[in-house]
C-alpha positions, 0 to 999 in steps of 0.5 A: 500500500503506497500512500502517495497517490492514494485516496484516504478517508479518516473518521474522527478527523476533527481532533486528536489522532484523526487530525494527525492522520489527515495532515500526515497523509497529505504530507506524504502525497495522498491525492485526496483525503476525506476528513470526516466528523459528526460536525465537519465545520470543526475540521480545519485541515488545509487541503482536506475534504471535510465530510459529515459522518456519524459512524453509528448512523447507517444513513450517514455511512451510506451518504459517505460512500456515495460522496467518496466512491474513489477511496483506496485507504480507509482509516477507522479512527473515530472513537469514544471513551465513556470512562465506565466500568462493566459491572457498575457502569451505566448500560447506555454508556457501555452500549455507546462504546460497543456501538461506536468501536465495534458496530460503527467500525463494522458498518464502515468496513461493510460499506467501503469493502466493495469500494476498495475492491472496485478501486484495486483492493487498497487498505483498511487501518483500524485504530485499536489499543493495548486495552484490546488485550487487557482491561483497566479499572475505570475504562472497562467498557472501552476495553471490551469494545476495543477487544471486540474491534480487534476481533473484528479486525482479525475477521475482516482481514480473513474475509477481505484477503481474496479481494486484495485488501490489506486490513491492519490494526494499530495498537497503542498504549496512550497518546496525548490527546483530548480523549486521554485528558485526566489519565495519569499515565505515560502518553506518546506524541500523537504525531509519532503514533500516526507516523508509526501507523502509516509506516506500518501500512506502507510496509504491509504490516497487519499488526502495528505496535505504535509505541514501546508500551504496546510492544511490551504488553504484546510480549507479556500476553503469554505470561499469565494473569498475575503478570498482566494484572499485578494488582490482583495478586497484591489484593490477596 
């Protein structure tokens, strides 16, 4: 997948990682970048093509396909962080997480897969998280939704291989964006995360670890629950 000359669509491009994706795509020579958001008036990216899009609204997704039938690179970045747990959290907020990260991403993939096929295969990049692999007290709904999106990424990779579409997921621990405000954890520069993600796409990687914390956690997955959740052992 070569970014130069590609036609990309980025969801959630009004801020954070989405804004960086749109800008870096243009810097790398993308022929066109559709920068989407529920309110496209919030998008201020010179050279981008703003489009209205709420990925949880099937009508809005269909309208985006109609407006962007030349897409060769789909970046599913739009997300929400309700900061709710599963056992005690508000069920409507938990559903919002799943509707956005899983069903919203699925809706975009289902809608744009035929477009990508018609345009030569192209690529899909899903913005995932280390919370696809572990949970976090205070963000359990987000973790569950990201785990579902990771599984969706793996399934879509299998289903779309025959049409020549690269399906990749980028995992990161935390980026210094509005969504992470208030979390006292180490945070990566969002520009570095996006650079690593786009480098991975051009290298044809299906799983991209955007920061050292993501690489360390992936390596620790086989170590057992006690290693992944040391607080559980400490509480006994």
